C-alpha positions in Angstrom: 60.1 80.5 179.1 62.8 78.6 177.3 65.7 77.1 179.2 69.0 76.0 177.8 71.1 73.1 179.1 73.2 73.8 182.2 76.9 74.1 182.1 79.6 74.8 184.6 83.2 75.8 185.2 85.3 75.0 188.2 83.4 77.5 190.4 79.8 78.0 189.1 76.9 76.3 187.4 75.1 78.4 184.7 71.5 78.3 183.5 70.3 80.4 180.6 66.6 81.3 180.5 64.7 83.3 177.9 61.8 85.2 179.2 58.8 86.3 177.1 58.9 90.0 176.5 55.7 90.5 178.5 57.5 89.1 181.6 60.3 91.6 181.3 58.0 94.3 182.6 57.8 92.4 185.9 61.6 92.5 186.4 62.8 95.5 188.3 64.7 98.1 186.2 68.0 97.7 188.1 68.3 94.2 186.6 68.1 95.5 183.0 71.3 96.3 181.0 70.0 99.2 178.9 73.2 99.4 176.8 72.7 95.8 175.6 68.9 95.5 175.8 69.2 92.5 178.0 69.0 91.5 181.6 72.2 91.3 183.6 73.4 88.0 184.9 71.5 87.1 188.1 72.7 85.2 191.1 70.4 82.4 192.1 69.2 84.4 195.2 68.2 87.3 192.9 66.1 85.3 190.4 64.6 83.2 193.1 63.8 86.4 195.0 61.8 87.6 192.0 59.7 84.5 192.1 61.4 82.6 189.3 61.7 78.9 190.1 63.0 76.0 188.1 61.2 72.7 188.2 62.4 69.7 186.3 64.3 71.8 183.8 61.5 74.4 183.3 61.8 77.9 184.6 58.6 79.4 185.9 57.9 83.0 187.0 55.2 83.7 189.5 53.6 87.1 189.4 51.2 88.5 191.9 
């Protein structure tokens, strides 16, 4: 996974993560934006609920 530097506005902090295509199959369909061919923006609870964690600037997805 590739991560981009964090940035924020007055309300939120943002983190952009690029997942390998093979990992996209593990993401439930309701998180895909089929019109754009991308994932929708996820709240922290959503991506953590899928087993994605971030450790020292690296995003990791656990499958199992």
